[in-house]
Steps between C-alpha positions, in 0.01 A plus 500: 500500500318177437197555281620833358413407141153385603426816702616727216297302246189522717554875556523551124179300449325711764611825335374374165165420660451863609633646174190489280668634185814285506442329165491841331823600672673185380481623146583864563713535813715195563747488657416834662158418638430651843272293718242674715574540869259272685261669739482402866176314425658304214796407718271388781292290259791326327779352716726477194537878522622501860718188512859612565723455197815475713612510861800668652675267740770587748782257430751656736594318811410720785 
């Protein structure tokens, strides 16, 4: 998918923005840090959290 890297990068940035204690986790939990699940309100307020990361396309000839 075109733009995959950009969408994933923006999603990561959005998750960091809602994870208030991330800097603390960097020291203690990497690489096993678990990001919080965004709430419906957070997803609605930040389009980076709802942008599709990939699309499934039908490539069969039908």
